[in-house]
Structures are given as C-alpha cells and as structure tokens.
C-alpha positions as CSV (number, residue, x, y, z in Angstrom):
1,X,-0.1,0.0,-0.2
2,X,2.9,2.4,0.4
3,X,3.1,3.0,-3.3
4,X,-0.7,4.0,-3.7
5,X,-0.1,7.7,-3.2
6,X,2.3,7.5,-6.1
7,X,0.2,5.8,-8.1
8,X,-2.6,8.1,-7.7
9,X,-0.3,11.2,-8.4
10,X,1.0,9.4,-11.6
11,X,-2.6,8.6,-12.8
12,X,-3.6,12.3,-12.0
13,X,-5.8,11.2,-9.1
14,X,-5.8,13.6,-6.4
15,X,-4.5,11.6,-3.2
16,X,-3.8,12.7,0.4
17,X,-3.3,10.5,3.9
18,X,-6.4,10.9,5.9
19,X,-5.2,8.9,8.8
20,X,-2.1,6.8,9.8
21,X,-3.0,3.7,7.9
22,X,-5.5,5.0,5.3
23,X,-5.2,6.3,1.9
24,X,-8.1,8.5,0.5
25,X,-8.4,9.6,-3.0
26,X,-10.9,10.7,-5.5
27,X,-11.2,8.2,-8.7
28,X,-12.9,8.7,-11.8
29,X,-14.5,5.4,-11.3
30,X,-17.3,6.1,-8.9
31,X,-16.8,9.0,-6.3
32,X,-14.6,8.2,-3.5
33,X,-12.8,5.0,-2.7
34,X,-10.9,4.8,0.7
35,X,-8.3,1.9,0.7
36,X,-6.4,0.4,4.0
37,X,-4.1,-2.4,4.8
38,X,-6.8,-4.9,5.3
39,X,-8.8,-4.3,2.3
40,X,-11.2,-1.4,0.4
41,X,-14.2,0.4,1.3
42,X,-15.7,1.9,-1.5
43,X,-18.4,4.5,-1.9
44,X,-20.5,5.6,-4.7
45,X,-21.4,8.9,-6.0
46,X,-24.1,9.3,-3.2
47,X,-21.7,8.2,-0.6
48,X,-23.5,4.8,-0.1
49,X,-20.5,2.3,1.0
50,X,-20.5,-0.9,-1.0
51,X,-17.9,-2.7,1.1
52,X,-16.5,-4.4,-1.9
53,X,-12.9,-5.6,-1.5
54,X,-10.3,-3.9,-3.7
55,X,-9.9,-7.0,-6.1
56,X,-13.7,-6.9,-6.7
57,X,-13.4,-3.1,-7.4
58,X,-10.6,-3.6,-9.9
59,X,-12.2,-6.6,-11.8
60,X,-15.6,-4.3,-12.1
61,X,-13.3,-1.6,-13.4
62,X,-11.8,-4.1,-16.0
63,X,-15.0,-5.2,-17.2
64,X,-17.0,-1.9,-17.5
65,X,-14.3,0.9,-17.6
66,X,-11.3,-0.7,-19.5
67,X,-9.6,2.7,-20.2
68,X,-9.2,3.3,-16.4
69,X,-8.3,-0.4,-16.0
70,X,-5.5,0.1,-18.6
71,X,-4.1,3.1,-16.9
72,X,-3.7,1.3,-13.7
73,X,-2.5,-2.2,-14.8
74,X,-0.3,-1.1,-17.6
75,X,1.2,1.7,-15.7
76,X,5.2,0.8,-14.6
77,X,4.4,1.5,-11.2
78,X,0.9,-0.2,-10.8
79,X,2.2,-3.0,-13.1
80,X,4.8,-3.8,-10.3
81,X,3.1,-3.3,-7.3
82,X,-0.8,-3.2,-7.5
83,X,-2.3,-5.8,-9.7
84,X,-5.0,-8.0,-8.5
85,X,-3.1,-11.1,-9.5
86,X,-2.2,-12.6,-6.0
87,X,0.2,-11.4,-3.3
88,X,3.6,-11.6,-4.1
89,X,5.3,-14.2,-2.2
90,X,8.1,-12.9,0.3
91,X,8.1,-16.1,2.7
92,X,10.5,-18.7,1.6
93,X,9.1,-22.5,2.5
94,X,12.2,-23.3,4.1
95,X,11.5,-20.3,6.7
96,X,8.2,-21.9,7.3
97,X,9.7,-25.7,7.7
98,X,12.7,-24.0,10.1
99,X,10.0,-22.5,12.3
100,X,7.9,-25.9,12.4
101,X,11.3,-27.7,13.6
102,X,11.5,-25.1,16.5
103,X,8.1,-25.8,17.4
104,X,8.6,-29.7,17.2
105,X,11.7,-29.5,19.5
106,X,10.0,-27.2,21.9
107,X,6.6,-28.9,22.0
108,X,6.5,-31.9,20.1
109,X,4.9,-32.8,17.0
110,X,1.6,-33.7,18.8
111,X,1.3,-30.2,20.1
112,X,2.4,-28.5,16.8
113,X,-0.3,-26.1,15.4
114,X,-0.4,-23.7,12.4
115,X,-0.6,-20.8,14.7
116,X,2.3,-21.6,16.8
117,X,4.5,-22.1,13.5
118,X,3.3,-18.8,12.2
119,X,4.1,-16.9,15.6
120,X,7.8,-18.7,15.6
121,X,8.5,-17.6,11.8
122,X,6.9,-14.1,12.6
123,X,4.4,-14.3,9.9
124,X,0.7,-14.6,9.6
125,X,-1.2,-17.8,9.8
126,X,-2.2,-17.3,6.1
127,X,1.4,-17.1,4.9
128,X,1.7,-20.8,6.6
129,X,-1.5,-22.0,5.0
130,X,-0.2,-20.6,1.6
131,X,2.0,-23.8,1.2
132,X,0.5,-26.0,4.0
133,X,-2.9,-26.4,4.4
134,X,-2.8,-28.8,7.4
135,X,-0.9,-29.7,10.4
136,X,-0.4,-33.0,8.7
137,X,1.0,-31.6,5.7
138,X,3.3,-29.3,7.5
139,X,4.6,-32.1,9.5
140,X,5.0,-34.3,6.3
141,X,7.1,-31.4,4.8
142,X,9.4,-31.4,7.9
143,X,10.1,-35.2,7.7
144,X,10.7,-35.3,3.8
145,X,13.1,-32.6,4.4
146,X,14.8,-34.2,6.9
147,X,15.1,-37.4,4.7
148,X,16.4,-35.8,1.9
149,X,19.0,-33.7,3.7
150,X,20.1,-37.2,5.0
151,X,20.2,-38.7,1.7
152,X,22.3,-35.7,0.2
153,X,25.0,-36.5,3.1
154,X,25.0,-39.9,2.1
155,X,25.3,-39.2,-1.7
156,X,28.3,-36.5,-0.9
157,X,29.9,-39.4,1.4
158,X,29.6,-42.0,-1.6
159,X,31.6,-39.7,-3.8
160,X,34.7,-40.5,-1.5
161,X,34.5,-44.1,-2.6
162,X,34.1,-43.6,-6.0
163,X,33.2,-46.7,-8.2
164,X,34.0,-49.1,-5.2
165,X,31.1,-51.6,-5.2
166,X,30.3,-51.3,-1.7
167,X,30.0,-47.5,-1.8
168,X,26.6,-47.3,-0.9
169,X,26.9,-49.1,2.6
170,X,30.5,-47.4,3.3
171,X,28.6,-44.1,2.9
172,X,26.0,-45.0,5.2
173,X,28.5,-46.0,7.8
174,X,30.5,-42.9,7.2
175,X,27.5,-40.4,8.0
176,X,26.7,-42.6,11.0
177,X,30.2,-42.1,12.2
178,X,29.5,-38.5,13.2
179,X,27.6,-38.4,16.5
180,X,24.1,-37.1,16.6
181,X,23.2,-33.4,17.6
182,X,20.9,-32.3,20.3
183,X,18.9,-30.7,17.5
184,X,18.6,-33.9,15.6
185,X,17.6,-36.0,18.6
186,X,15.0,-33.4,19.8
187,X,13.4,-33.3,16.3
188,X,13.5,-37.0,15.8
189,X,11.8,-37.6,19.1
190,X,9.2,-34.7,18.6
191,X,8.3,-36.6,15.2
192,X,8.0,-40.2,16.8
193,X,4.5,-39.9,18.2
194,X,3.0,-38.3,14.9
195,X,4.6,-41.3,12.8
196,X,3.3,-43.9,15.4
197,X,-0.2,-42.6,15.0
198,X,-0.3,-41.8,11.3
199,X,0.3,-44.5,8.8
200,X,0.5,-41.7,5.8
201,X,3.2,-40.0,7.5
202,X,5.3,-43.3,7.8
203,X,5.0,-44.0,3.9
204,X,8.0,-41.6,3.1
205,X,10.0,-43.2,5.8
206,X,9.2,-46.7,4.5
207,X,10.0,-45.8,1.1
208,X,13.5,-44.4,2.0
209,X,14.1,-47.6,3.8
210,X,13.1,-49.8,0.8
211,X,15.3,-47.8,-1.5
212,X,18.3,-47.8,0.8
213,X,17.8,-51.6,1.5
214,X,17.6,-52.2,-2.3
215,X,20.6,-50.0,-3.1
216,X,22.8,-52.2,-0.2
217,X,21.7,-55.4,-1.8
218,X,22.3,-54.3,-5.5
219,X,25.7,-52.6,-5.0
220,X,27.7,-54.8,-2.5
221,X,30.2,-57.4,-3.1
222,X,28.6,-59.6,-0.4
223,X,25.1,-58.5,0.1
224,X,24.6,-60.6,3.2
225,X,27.4,-59.0,4.9
226,X,26.4,-55.5,3.9
227,X,22.7,-56.2,5.0
228,X,24.0,-57.2,8.7
229,X,26.0,-54.2,8.7
230,X,23.0,-52.0,7.9
231,X,20.9,-53.7,10.4
232,X,23.7,-53.2,13.0
233,X,24.2,-49.6,12.0
234,X,20.1,-49.1,12.3
235,X,20.4,-50.5,15.7
236,X,22.9,-48.4,16.9
237,X,21.4,-45.3,15.5
238,X,18.1,-46.1,16.9
239,X,19.3,-46.4,20.5
240,X,20.9,-42.9,20.1
241,X,17.7,-41.3,18.1
242,X,15.4,-42.4,21.0
243,X,17.8,-41.1,23.5
244,X,17.9,-44.7,25.4
245,X,21.6,-44.9,25.4
246,X,25.0,-42.9,24.7
247,X,28.1,-44.4,24.1
248,X,31.4,-43.2,25.0
249,X,33.2,-41.7,22.0
250,X,36.0,-44.3,21.9
251,X,33.4,-47.2,22.2
252,X,31.2,-45.7,19.5
253,X,34.1,-45.4,17.3
254,X,35.2,-49.0,17.6
255,X,31.6,-50.2,17.1
256,X,31.5,-48.0,13.9
257,X,34.8,-49.8,12.7
258,X,33.3,-53.2,13.6
259,X,30.1,-52.7,11.7
260,X,32.4,-51.8,8.5
261,X,34.1,-55.0,9.3
262,X,30.8,-56.8,8.6
263,X,30.5,-55.6,5.1
264,X,33.4,-57.7,3.7
265,X,31.8,-60.7,5.5
266,X,30.0,-63.5,3.7
267,X,28.3,-65.6,6.3
268,X,27.2,-69.2,5.3
269,X,23.4,-69.8,5.5
270,X,22.4,-71.1,8.8
271,X,20.1,-73.8,9.5
272,X,17.0,-72.6,11.5
273,X,17.0,-73.7,15.2
274,X,14.6,-76.6,15.9
275,X,11.6,-75.6,17.8
276,X,11.1,-77.0,21.1
277,X,7.8,-78.8,21.9
278,X,8.4,-78.3,25.7
279,X,6.8,-75.2,27.2
280,X,9.6,-73.9,29.8
281,X,7.1,-70.9,31.0
282,X,5.3,-70.7,34.0
C-alpha cells in the first residue's frame, strides 16, 4: 500500500493521507474510494458504502471501464506493485519449515499448530497456509526435508568411495560415524509420536528404507554381510535417536569400525533352530 499515493499522482488522481494507515483519493470510477491495509471500502457518488474488496472493484473496473483499468494495469508502478493477481510471495518455504522444527523441538509434533509455527516464523497464519493447508501436511514436509537432507549427506559421502562396489553401505557408515546433534535428536523424538499414529506419515520413511536396502543389496559385493552391517548400524542409531543410550566416543568409534568389518563378511546360510515342543514358561 505504500506506493498507492504515487500511483494516484501518476494517474492524475488527487491523493492524501487521511489517517495513519489509510489512503483516500478521488477516482474517476465511482466517486470516492478509501483504501486501507486490510482491504477497500468503496462509496458510490451518493456516498453509500459498497463494502466491496479491492480485487472486486478492480475486476469491475476491468469489465466496465477498460480505459481506466488499462491506466492502472499497464502503468510501470501499478504493474509492479498493484495488480490483483495474488500477493507476491515473500516467505520462503524453508523459513516455515525451520519454524516448524523449532516448535517440534520445543513442544513435540503432537502439540504443533499452524498458529504456533506462524508465531515462531514471525508471519501470519495465512502465510503458513499458503503452502501447507493442514498440520499433517506441514509435519510431512518437515519429515521429507529431513529425509532428503540425510540422503544428500550419504550421496556426498559416497563420492569419496568412487566406483567402489560397496560405496552405498560405506557411505551410510561414514555418515553414521558422526554423533547426533541435540537438535537432530530432539526433532526425531518430537516426530515419533506423529509417525506412530499416522500411517500416511510413515510412508515416506518406509519408502526411504526400501530404496536404501535395495541399493545396499544391489551394489555390495557381499550383500548378506552388507545387510548385517546395515541392520547393526540401524540398531546403534535407533538407541541414539530415542535417547535410550549414549556410548562413550571411543566405544562408539569401535562399534562403527566393527560394523564396517561386517561389510566384507559372507556368512554361510544358517539352519533354523529346532523349535522346542516343551513349554518352559510358568
């Protein structure tokens, strides 16, 4: 709205600032029109307020007074900042997701609301709704961004192994060699409750695991050993994600090295243990 007086002067429409947040000017359309930050109140030549929003007035102008519409629409100032073509986006999606992660860390995903995210981002709720229509959609976006970031880390790590056959599992072990940050752990714990209760939210996680397991099997020289390494790594990471146990750095580094050793192993098929027919329980 800050350029409206300039637009009015350029179009030869007398303009003045009547109050702190209002611009009043005489238009050649229908008497007086008063504009404010929240919309437009229009008055016809007799002074009767129509209460129509700005977009409706401009669309009326476009249909019935094309010469005036062209003056507004085609003017360099009006064309850049005053077209009823939708508000120009100024909030990046990543800023909204960053705020959502802050709320998840602080309150947990179960208590996440669109209002809380808007408050954390310093924007209106409408700006959050621009991209994420529901709480579930927002949580899913946070989850998918985390998965994509982790996948990117693995892809970058894989470059260090070049064309090596075991690059996929070696890259995953390399990424896991770095201890979790408090932020990562807090966000994981905050998302777990939502994942447990919503099958739709689990779908991208399940897909990511299917893709990684398939990649390990297809690219490893000894798939069984690589899969054992994958499972051992997931067990170690799960204890840490859930905050159930924290290893001393030296012990953790040893585990990572031993998991790497599993990649080169080729365990022989084991016969399933015989099932006992005797019940030993009380």
